[in-house]
ZADO-1210 file (C-alpha; in nm, 4 decimals, padded with zeros to 6 digits):
<atoms>
<atom x="00.0067" y="00.0389" z="00.0259" code="UNK" pos="1"/>
<atom x="00.2952" y="00.2077" z="00.0813" code="UNK" pos="2"/>
<atom x="00.4545" y="00.1981" z="-00.2708" code="UNK" pos="3"/>
<atom x="00.1245" y="00.2345" z="-00.4375" code="UNK" pos="4"/>
<atom x="00.1035" y="00.5976" z="-00.2393" code="UNK" pos="5"/>
<atom x="00.4123" y="00.6562" z="-00.3118" code="UNK" pos="6"/>
<atom x="00.3760" y="00.5853" z="-00.6918" code="UNK" pos="7"/>
<atom x="00.0892" y="00.7910" z="-00.6866" code="UNK" pos="8"/>
<atom x="00.2377" y="01.0908" z="-00.4972" code="UNK" pos="9"/>
<atom x="00.5210" y="01.0708" z="-00.7419" code="UNK" pos="10"/>
<atom x="00.2424" y="01.0662" z="-01.0598" code="UNK" pos="11"/>
<atom x="00.0764" y="01.4037" z="-00.8632" code="UNK" pos="12"/>
<atom x="00.4096" y="01.5498" z="-00.9076" code="UNK" pos="13"/>
<atom x="00.4730" y="01.4812" z="-01.2581" code="UNK" pos="14"/>
<atom x="00.1281" y="01.5995" z="-01.3590" code="UNK" pos="15"/>
<atom x="00.1804" y="01.9378" z="-01.1184" code="UNK" pos="16"/>
<atom x="00.5198" y="01.9886" z="-01.2544" code="UNK" pos="17"/>
<atom x="00.3633" y="01.9670" z="-01.5977" code="UNK" pos="18"/>
<atom x="00.1065" y="02.1929" z="-01.5663" code="UNK" pos="19"/>
<atom x="00.3254" y="02.4514" z="-01.4308" code="UNK" pos="20"/>
<atom x="00.5479" y="02.4680" z="-01.6919" code="UNK" pos="21"/>
<atom x="00.8814" y="02.6109" z="-01.6354" code="UNK" pos="22"/>
<atom x="00.7905" y="02.8282" z="-01.3010" code="UNK" pos="23"/>
<atom x="01.0756" y="02.8715" z="-01.1139" code="UNK" pos="24"/>
<atom x="01.3236" y="02.7029" z="-01.3095" code="UNK" pos="25"/>
<atom x="01.6842" y="02.8097" z="-01.3228" code="UNK" pos="26"/>
<atom x="01.7691" y="02.9633" z="-01.6515" code="UNK" pos="27"/>
<atom x="02.0383" y="02.7435" z="-01.7381" code="UNK" pos="28"/>
<atom x="01.8729" y="02.4183" z="-01.6809" code="UNK" pos="29"/>
<atom x="01.6123" y="02.5411" z="-01.9307" code="UNK" pos="30"/>
<atom x="01.4855" y="02.3212" z="-02.2464" code="UNK" pos="31"/>
<atom x="01.1916" y="02.4413" z="-02.3375" code="UNK" pos="32"/>
<atom x="01.0192" y="02.7871" z="-02.4654" code="UNK" pos="33"/>
<atom x="00.6658" y="02.7871" z="-02.3896" code="UNK" pos="34"/>
<atom x="00.4807" y="03.0790" z="-02.5693" code="UNK" pos="35"/>
<atom x="00.1776" y="03.1833" z="-02.4983" code="UNK" pos="36"/>
<atom x="-00.0368" y="03.3723" z="-02.8447" code="UNK" pos="37"/>
<atom x="-00.3207" y="03.4827" z="-03.0331" code="UNK" pos="38"/>
<atom x="-00.3794" y="03.2397" z="-03.3122" code="UNK" pos="39"/>
<atom x="-00.5522" y="03.4861" z="-03.4845" code="UNK" pos="40"/>
<atom x="-00.3798" y="03.8036" z="-03.5116" code="UNK" pos="41"/>
<atom x="-00.2182" y="03.8066" z="-03.8536" code="UNK" pos="42"/>
<atom x="00.0650" y="03.9010" z="-03.9493" code="UNK" pos="43"/>
<atom x="00.1830" y="03.8197" z="-03.5735" code="UNK" pos="44"/>
<atom x="00.0482" y="03.4902" z="-03.4888" code="UNK" pos="45"/>
<atom x="-00.1831" y="03.2750" z="-03.7360" code="UNK" pos="46"/>
<atom x="-00.2304" y="02.9243" z="-03.8484" code="UNK" pos="47"/>
<atom x="-00.1090" y="02.8738" z="-04.2389" code="UNK" pos="48"/>
<atom x="-00.2406" y="02.7070" z="-04.5314" code="UNK" pos="49"/>
<atom x="-00.0220" y="02.3808" z="-04.4183" code="UNK" pos="50"/>
<atom x="-00.2402" y="02.3880" z="-04.0629" code="UNK" pos="51"/>
<atom x="00.1224" y="02.4922" z="-03.9242" code="UNK" pos="52"/>
<atom x="00.1168" y="02.8304" z="-03.6627" code="UNK" pos="53"/>
<atom x="00.3420" y="03.0569" z="-03.7756" code="UNK" pos="54"/>
<atom x="00.3819" y="03.5222" z="-03.8192" code="UNK" pos="55"/>
<atom x="00.6674" y="03.7386" z="-03.7170" code="UNK" pos="56"/>
<atom x="00.6169" y="03.6471" z="-03.4015" code="UNK" pos="57"/>
<atom x="00.6325" y="03.3307" z="-03.3462" code="UNK" pos="58"/>
<atom x="00.9390" y="03.2842" z="-03.6225" code="UNK" pos="59"/>
<atom x="01.1129" y="03.5356" z="-03.4200" code="UNK" pos="60"/>
<atom x="01.0683" y="03.3471" z="-03.0911" code="UNK" pos="61"/>
<atom x="01.2176" y="03.0685" z="-03.2714" code="UNK" pos="62"/>
<atom x="01.4635" y="03.2043" z="-03.3653" code="UNK" pos="63"/>
<atom x="01.5687" y="03.3145" z="-02.9951" code="UNK" pos="64"/>
<atom x="01.4943" y="02.9284" z="-02.9403" code="UNK" pos="65"/>
<atom x="01.7374" y="02.8461" z="-03.1956" code="UNK" pos="66"/>
<atom x="02.0264" y="03.0566" z="-03.0081" code="UNK" pos="67"/>
<atom x="01.9576" y="02.9563" z="-02.6692" code="UNK" pos="68"/>
<atom x="01.9208" y="02.5694" z="-02.7655" code="UNK" pos="69"/>
<atom x="01.6018" y="02.5541" z="-02.6246" code="UNK" pos="70"/>
<atom x="01.2491" y="02.4022" z="-02.7969" code="UNK" pos="71"/>
<atom x="00.9963" y="02.6202" z="-02.9206" code="UNK" pos="72"/>
<atom x="00.6815" y="02.5428" z="-02.7630" code="UNK" pos="73"/>
<atom x="00.3931" y="02.7578" z="-02.9170" code="UNK" pos="74"/>
<atom x="00.0614" y="02.7760" z="-02.7678" code="UNK" pos="75"/>
<atom x="-00.2364" y="02.8976" z="-02.8631" code="UNK" pos="76"/>
<atom x="-00.4401" y="03.1129" z="-02.5960" code="UNK" pos="77"/>
<atom x="-00.7541" y="03.2391" z="-02.5471" code="UNK" pos="78"/>
<atom x="-00.6702" y="03.5979" z="-02.5293" code="UNK" pos="79"/>
<atom x="-00.9115" y="03.6687" z="-02.2746" code="UNK" pos="80"/>
<atom x="-00.7325" y="03.4457" z="-02.0305" code="UNK" pos="81"/>
<atom x="-00.4049" y="03.5566" z="-02.1262" code="UNK" pos="82"/>
<atom x="-00.3277" y="03.6704" z="-01.7388" code="UNK" pos="83"/>
<atom x="-00.4908" y="03.3209" z="-01.5808" code="UNK" pos="84"/>
<atom x="-00.2542" y="03.1238" z="-01.8559" code="UNK" pos="85"/>
<atom x="00.1021" y="03.3104" z="-01.7436" code="UNK" pos="86"/>
<atom x="00.0101" y="03.3300" z="-01.3748" code="UNK" pos="87"/>
<atom x="-00.0745" y="02.9588" z="-01.3818" code="UNK" pos="88"/>
<atom x="00.2449" y="02.8304" z="-01.5377" code="UNK" pos="89"/>
<atom x="00.0976" y="02.7191" z="-01.8382" code="UNK" pos="90"/>
<atom x="00.3089" y="02.9681" z="-02.0452" code="UNK" pos="91"/>
<atom x="00.6372" y="03.1192" z="-02.0511" code="UNK" pos="92"/>
<atom x="00.5250" y="03.4783" z="-02.1463" code="UNK" pos="93"/>
<atom x="00.2624" y="03.6322" z="-02.3751" code="UNK" pos="94"/>
<atom x="00.4497" y="03.6821" z="-02.6875" code="UNK" pos="95"/>
<atom x="00.1351" y="03.8186" z="-02.9626" code="UNK" pos="96"/>
<atom x="00.1518" y="04.1842" z="-03.0966" code="UNK" pos="97"/>
<atom x="00.0856" y="04.2481" z="-02.6680" code="UNK" pos="98"/>
<atom x="00.1258" y="04.6723" z="-02.5578" code="UNK" pos="99"/>
<atom x="00.3111" y="04.7589" z="-02.3338" code="UNK" pos="100"/>
<atom x="00.1433" y="05.1109" z="-02.3008" code="UNK" pos="101"/>
<atom x="-00.0709" y="05.1130" z="-01.9831" code="UNK" pos="102"/>
<atom x="00.0188" y="04.7630" z="-01.8353" code="UNK" pos="103"/>
<atom x="00.4026" y="04.8628" z="-01.7455" code="UNK" pos="104"/>
<atom x="00.3716" y="04.7495" z="-01.4372" code="UNK" pos="105"/>
<atom x="00.1587" y="04.4456" z="-01.4968" code="UNK" pos="106"/>
<atom x="00.4065" y="04.2334" z="-01.6234" code="UNK" pos="107"/>
<atom x="00.8353" y="04.1905" z="-01.6543" code="UNK" pos="108"/>
<atom x="00.8666" y="04.3380" z="-02.0220" code="UNK" pos="109"/>
<atom x="01.1208" y="04.2503" z="-02.2853" code="UNK" pos="110"/>
<atom x="01.2640" y="04.5470" z="-02.5047" code="UNK" pos="111"/>
<atom x="01.0192" y="04.6787" z="-02.7714" code="UNK" pos="112"/>
<atom x="01.0268" y="04.5809" z="-03.0731" code="UNK" pos="113"/>
<atom x="00.7647" y="04.7067" z="-03.2949" code="UNK" pos="114"/>
<atom x="00.6203" y="05.0393" z="-03.3020" code="UNK" pos="115"/>
<atom x="00.2421" y="05.0384" z="-03.2701" code="UNK" pos="116"/>
<atom x="-00.1050" y="05.2414" z="-03.3447" code="UNK" pos="117"/>
<atom x="-00.4655" y="05.1536" z="-03.3017" code="UNK" pos="118"/>
<atom x="-00.6397" y="05.2049" z="-03.5940" code="UNK" pos="119"/>
<atom x="-00.9948" y="05.1960" z="-03.7065" code="UNK" pos="120"/>
<atom x="-01.1376" y="05.0324" z="-04.0502" code="UNK" pos="121"/>
<atom x="-01.4064" y="05.0658" z="-04.2310" code="UNK" pos="122"/>
<atom x="-01.5263" y="04.9525" z="-04.6111" code="UNK" pos="123"/>
<atom x="-01.4919" y="05.2270" z="-04.9011" code="UNK" pos="124"/>
<atom x="-01.7992" y="05.2901" z="-04.9383" code="UNK" pos="125"/>
<atom x="-01.9335" y="05.3442" z="-04.5726" code="UNK" pos="126"/>
<atom x="-01.9108" y="05.7347" z="-04.6276" code="UNK" pos="127"/>
<atom x="-01.6511" y="05.7436" z="-04.2990" code="UNK" pos="128"/>
<atom x="-01.3975" y="05.9473" z="-04.3356" code="UNK" pos="129"/>
<atom x="-01.2746" y="06.0477" z="-04.0264" code="UNK" pos="130"/>
<atom x="-01.3027" y="05.9651" z="-03.6564" code="UNK" pos="131"/>
<atom x="-01.6069" y="06.1780" z="-03.6206" code="UNK" pos="132"/>
<atom x="-01.7929" y="05.9764" z="-03.9032" code="UNK" pos="133"/>
<atom x="-01.7941" y="05.7104" z="-03.6214" code="UNK" pos="134"/>
<atom x="-02.1274" y="05.8976" z="-03.4458" code="UNK" pos="135"/>
<atom x="-02.4113" y="05.6656" z="-03.4113" code="UNK" pos="136"/>
<atom x="-02.2121" y="05.3479" z="-03.5685" code="UNK" pos="137"/>
<atom x="-02.1166" y="04.9988" z="-03.3942" code="UNK" pos="138"/>
<atom x="-01.7628" y="04.9730" z="-03.4009" code="UNK" pos="139"/>
<atom x="-01.6194" y="04.6073" z="-03.2985" code="UNK" pos="140"/>
<atom x="-01.3171" y="04.5196" z="-03.1263" code="UNK" pos="141"/>
<atom x="-01.1463" y="04.2541" z="-02.9480" code="UNK" pos="142"/>
<atom x="-01.1726" y="04.1665" z="-02.6288" code="UNK" pos="143"/>
<atom x="-00.9271" y="04.2524" z="-02.3539" code="UNK" pos="144"/>
<atom x="-00.6773" y="04.4396" z="-02.6140" code="UNK" pos="145"/>
<atom x="-00.5410" y="04.7322" z="-02.6288" code="UNK" pos="146"/>
<atom x="-00.7778" y="04.8977" z="-02.8955" code="UNK" pos="147"/>
<atom x="-01.0609" y="04.7802" z="-02.5930" code="UNK" pos="148"/>
<atom x="-00.8987" y="04.9678" z="-02.3172" code="UNK" pos="149"/>
<atom x="-00.7971" y="05.3075" z="-02.5027" code="UNK" pos="150"/>
<atom x="-01.1768" y="05.3317" z="-02.5683" code="UNK" pos="151"/>
<atom x="-01.3517" y="05.1886" z="-02.2780" code="UNK" pos="152"/>
<atom x="-01.4321" y="05.4194" z="-01.8774" code="UNK" pos="153"/>
<atom x="-01.0912" y="05.5835" z="-01.8633" code="UNK" pos="154"/>
<atom x="-00.9389" y="05.5520" z="-02.1754" code="UNK" pos="155"/>
<atom x="-00.7679" y="05.8012" z="-02.3649" code="UNK" pos="156"/>
<atom x="-01.0723" y="05.7595" z="-02.6306" code="UNK" pos="157"/>
<atom x="-01.3533" y="05.6996" z="-02.4240" code="UNK" pos="158"/>
<atom x="-01.5208" y="06.0174" z="-02.5120" code="UNK" pos="159"/>
<atom x="-01.4886" y="05.9050" z="-02.8850" code="UNK" pos="160"/>
<atom x="-01.6258" y="05.5781" z="-02.8010" code="UNK" pos="161"/>
<atom x="-01.9508" y="05.7700" z="-02.6097" code="UNK" pos="162"/>
<atom x="-02.0199" y="05.9153" z="-02.9911" code="UNK" pos="163"/>
<atom x="-02.0965" y="05.5143" z="-03.1100" code="UNK" pos="164"/>
<atom x="-02.4033" y="05.3652" z="-03.1090" code="UNK" pos="165"/>
<atom x="-02.2530" y="05.0429" z="-02.9603" code="UNK" pos="166"/>
<atom x="-01.9162" y="04.9378" z="-02.9159" code="UNK" pos="167"/>
<atom x="-01.9094" y="04.5316" z="-02.9748" code="UNK" pos="168"/>
<atom x="-01.6557" y="04.3010" z="-02.8808" code="UNK" pos="169"/>
<atom x="-01.4918" y="03.9974" z="-03.0592" code="UNK" pos="170"/>
<atom x="-01.3412" y="03.7424" z="-02.9582" code="UNK" pos="171"/>
<atom x="-01.0953" y="03.7234" z="-03.1734" code="UNK" pos="172"/>
<atom x="-00.9999" y="03.9908" z="-03.4563" code="UNK" pos="173"/>
<atom x="-01.0892" y="03.7851" z="-03.7693" code="UNK" pos="174"/>
<atom x="-01.4725" y="03.7263" z="-03.6354" code="UNK" pos="175"/>
<atom x="-01.5263" y="04.1027" z="-03.5985" code="UNK" pos="176"/>
<atom x="-01.3854" y="04.1449" z="-04.0187" code="UNK" pos="177"/>
<atom x="-01.6551" y="03.8646" z="-04.1254" code="UNK" pos="178"/>
<atom x="-01.8884" y="04.1180" z="-03.9403" code="UNK" pos="179"/>
<atom x="-01.7703" y="04.3755" z="-04.0717" code="UNK" pos="180"/>
<atom x="-01.7906" y="04.2277" z="-04.4133" code="UNK" pos="181"/>
<atom x="-02.1339" y="04.1492" z="-04.3685" code="UNK" pos="182"/>
<atom x="-02.2325" y="04.4940" z="-04.2657" code="UNK" pos="183"/>
<atom x="-02.3380" y="04.3688" z="-03.9475" code="UNK" pos="184"/>
<atom x="-02.0878" y="04.6314" z="-03.7852" code="UNK" pos="185"/>
<atom x="-01.9713" y="04.9781" z="-03.9232" code="UNK" pos="186"/>
<atom x="-01.5933" y="04.9767" z="-03.8612" code="UNK" pos="187"/>
<atom x="-01.3311" y="04.7893" z="-03.6558" code="UNK" pos="188"/>
<atom x="-01.0952" y="04.9533" z="-03.4163" code="UNK" pos="189"/>
<atom x="-00.7785" y="04.7593" z="-03.4238" code="UNK" pos="190"/>
<atom x="-00.3575" y="04.7405" z="-03.4429" code="UNK" pos="191"/>
<atom x="-00.2569" y="04.9158" z="-03.7717" code="UNK" pos="192"/>
<atom x="-00.0246" y="04.5820" z="-03.8628" code="UNK" pos="193"/>
<atom x="-00.3211" y="04.3582" z="-03.8480" code="UNK" pos="194"/>
<atom x="-00.5734" y="04.5894" z="-03.9980" code="UNK" pos="195"/>
<atom x="-00.3212" y="04.6137" z="-04.2994" code="UNK" pos="196"/>
<atom x="-00.2548" y="04.2360" z="-04.3350" code="UNK" pos="197"/>
<atom x="-00.6945" y="04.2268" z="-04.3233" code="UNK" pos="198"/>
<atom x="-00.7381" y="04.4983" z="-04.5979" code="UNK" pos="199"/>
<atom x="-00.4185" y="04.3499" z="-04.8004" code="UNK" pos="200"/>
<atom x="-00.6487" y="04.0210" z="-04.8109" code="UNK" pos="201"/>
<atom x="-00.9650" y="04.1540" z="-04.8586" code="UNK" pos="202"/>
<atom x="-01.0281" y="04.4165" z="-05.1121" code="UNK" pos="203"/>
<atom x="-01.2773" y="04.7005" z="-05.0531" code="UNK" pos="204"/>
<atom x="-01.1631" y="04.8167" z="-04.6931" code="UNK" pos="205"/>
<atom x="-00.9404" y="05.1033" z="-04.6050" code="UNK" pos="206"/>
<atom x="-00.8015" y="05.2508" z="-04.3026" code="UNK" pos="207"/>
<atom x="-00.8664" y="05.6469" z="-04.1840" code="UNK" pos="208"/>
<atom x="-00.5646" y="05.8376" z="-04.1403" code="UNK" pos="209"/>
<atom x="-00.6912" y="05.9669" z="-03.8306" code="UNK" pos="210"/>
<atom x="-00.4858" y="05.6936" z="-03.5927" code="UNK" pos="211"/>
<atom x="-00.6583" y="05.6331" z="-03.1975" code="UNK" pos="212"/>
<atom x="-00.2685" y="05.6333" z="-03.0027" code="UNK" pos="213"/>
<atom x="00.0393" y="05.5225" z="-03.0543" code="UNK" pos="214"/>
<atom x="00.2377" y="05.2550" z="-02.8752" code="UNK" pos="215"/>
<atom x="00.4657" y="04.9979" z="-02.8713" code="UNK" pos="216"/>
<atom x="00.4642" y="04.6273" z="-02.8433" code="UNK" pos="217"/>
<atom x="00.6915" y="04.4139" z="-02.6204" code="UNK" pos="218"/>
<atom x="00.6892" y="04.0364" z="-02.4626" code="UNK" pos="219"/>
<atom x="00.5436" y="04.0360" z="-02.1355" code="UNK" pos="220"/>
<atom x="00.6768" y="03.7849" z="-01.8812" code="UNK" pos="221"/>
<atom x="00.5726" y="03.6986" z="-01.5030" code="UNK" pos="222"/>
<atom x="00.6972" y="03.9781" z="-01.2520" code="UNK" pos="223"/>
<atom x="00.9594" y="03.7589" z="-01.1072" code="UNK" pos="224"/>
<atom x="01.0927" y="03.6480" z="-01.4153" code="UNK" pos="225"/>
<atom x="01.3639" y="03.8907" z="-01.4580" code="UNK" pos="226"/>
<atom x="01.6001" y="03.6445" z="-01.5482" code="UNK" pos="227"/>
<atom x="01.4353" y="03.5070" z="-01.8755" code="UNK" pos="228"/>
<atom x="01.3558" y="03.8064" z="-01.9750" code="UNK" pos="229"/>
<atom x="01.7223" y="03.9080" z="-01.9941" code="UNK" pos="230"/>
<atom x="01.8170" y="03.5910" z="-02.1747" code="UNK" pos="231"/>
<atom x="01.5746" y="03.6276" z="-02.4361" code="UNK" pos="232"/>
<atom x="01.6443" y="04.0465" z="-02.4292" code="UNK" pos="233"/>
<atom x="02.0212" y="03.9276" z="-02.5163" code="UNK" pos="234"/>
<atom x="01.9230" y="03.6661" z="-02.8020" code="UNK" pos="235"/>
<atom x="01.6698" y="03.9538" z="-02.9760" code="UNK" pos="236"/>
<atom x="01.9741" y="04.2218" z="-03.0029" code="UNK" pos="237"/>
<atom x="02.1995" y="03.9362" z="-03.1308" code="UNK" pos="238"/>
<atom x="01.9140" y="03.8700" z="-03.3767" code="UNK" pos="239"/>
<atom x="01.9106" y="04.2564" z="-03.4533" code="UNK" pos="240"/>
<atom x="02.2947" y="04.2540" z="-03.5728" code="UNK" pos="241"/>
<atom x="02.2966" y="03.9248" z="-03.7171" code="UNK" pos="242"/>
<atom x="02.0108" y="04.0279" z="-03.9756" code="UNK" pos="243"/>
<atom x="01.7352" y="03.8077" z="-03.8642" code="UNK" pos="244"/>
<atom x="01.5079" y="04.0660" z="-03.7377" code="UNK" pos="245"/>
<atom x="01.5201" y="04.2847" z="-04.0238" code="UNK" pos="246"/>
<atom x="01.5011" y="03.9901" z="-04.2859" code="UNK" pos="247"/>
<atom x="01.1728" y="03.9035" z="-04.0672" code="UNK" pos="248"/>
<atom x="01.0175" y="04.2365" z="-04.0630" code="UNK" pos="249"/>
<atom x="01.1102" y="04.1960" z="-04.4688" code="UNK" pos="250"/>
<atom x="00.9003" y="03.9038" z="-04.5092" code="UNK" pos="251"/>
<atom x="00.5923" y="04.0317" z="-04.3087" code="UNK" pos="252"/>
<atom x="00.5727" y="04.3511" z="-04.4382" code="UNK" pos="253"/>
<atom x="00.6894" y="04.4933" z="-04.1295" code="UNK" pos="254"/>
<atom x="00.9894" y="04.7181" z="-04.1737" code="UNK" pos="255"/>
<atom x="00.8322" y="05.0204" z="-04.0942" code="UNK" pos="256"/>
<atom x="00.7254" y="04.9512" z="-03.7631" code="UNK" pos="257"/>
<atom x="00.9950" y="04.7217" z="-03.6401" code="UNK" pos="258"/>
<atom x="01.2117" y="04.9286" z="-03.3699" code="UNK" pos="259"/>
<atom x="01.3797" y="04.6568" z="-03.2113" code="UNK" pos="260"/>
<atom x="01.7615" y="04.8184" z="-03.0896" code="UNK" pos="261"/>
<atom x="01.6612" y="05.1520" z="-03.1433" code="UNK" pos="262"/>
<atom x="01.8517" y="05.3871" z="-02.8390" code="UNK" pos="263"/>
<atom x="02.0730" y="05.0442" z="-02.7617" code="UNK" pos="264"/>
<atom x="02.2472" y="04.9095" z="-02.9729" code="UNK" pos="265"/>
<atom x="02.3086" y="05.2776" z="-03.1399" code="UNK" pos="266"/>
<atom x="02.4865" y="05.3673" z="-02.8213" code="UNK" pos="267"/>
<atom x="02.7385" y="05.0743" z="-02.8035" code="UNK" pos="268"/>
<atom x="02.5482" y="04.9070" z="-02.4951" code="UNK" pos="269"/>
<atom x="02.6421" y="04.5764" z="-02.4615" code="UNK" pos="270"/>
<atom x="02.4409" y="04.4604" z="-02.1103" code="UNK" pos="271"/>
<atom x="02.1072" y="04.3587" z="-02.0913" code="UNK" pos="272"/>
<atom x="01.9017" y="04.6900" z="-01.9065" code="UNK" pos="273"/>
<atom x="01.7272" y="04.5735" z="-01.6174" code="UNK" pos="274"/>
<atom x="01.4130" y="04.7412" z="-01.6978" code="UNK" pos="275"/>
<atom x="01.2367" y="04.7318" z="-02.0138" code="UNK" pos="276"/>
<atom x="01.2448" y="05.0512" z="-02.2157" code="UNK" pos="277"/>
<atom x="00.9032" y="05.1903" z="-02.2693" code="UNK" pos="278"/>
<atom x="00.9429" y="05.4788" z="-02.4635" code="UNK" pos="279"/>
</atoms>
């Protein structure tokens, strides 16, 4: 009986270890890197025609793992549950077009790697040419997104949102865009990189010239994971220097948005800072 109890205890411990991922692991012992991402967020993370998860963020994560000798574990998550996934240890980080601004104290942040902005996408035939034209309109937005925070009470664009007929939340932007195509909503508030990808794939839509804000993307780690963050930061700077970042930025048409290394490599800095840059 004692032997069975010990075996049961060992099995439970192993199960708990698997659930907790690599929480508390010394970085020299790390063999895997579990990245949580939104699987419907092109060009940063999505499923390609071959059924494989890919995108700018995931390819960059793979390059980091190649440098460090880690196995990349791509873990699609419900964006609305991203904090629970991170805190439970199911993932090591949130790496999915994740906005730093307004969340500076909530995570341990990597260096910012993309300059982003929130924009409005509408049909070319909608007659909407500026933000003022959204008065009384139905505007879609992804749940738990930076755009939603911006347009919600306390956000920088709450006054604009107060003019909308409805601010409607969707689980992901692909669904929101389907509703836009169907005419069920009048506009979608979203990240410019995702907006550019969507209108390239679907004709008849435009991005309004007036932007809602400007912001930056970073990789979000748990607050006590400075060591892992620093290791990833070092790898990211090495990938800037060897041209990998520029190559991926060109592949995903993000060359004018990627800012990784700005203000760091130019100054000849070689040591990884203990605080993430949040310009």
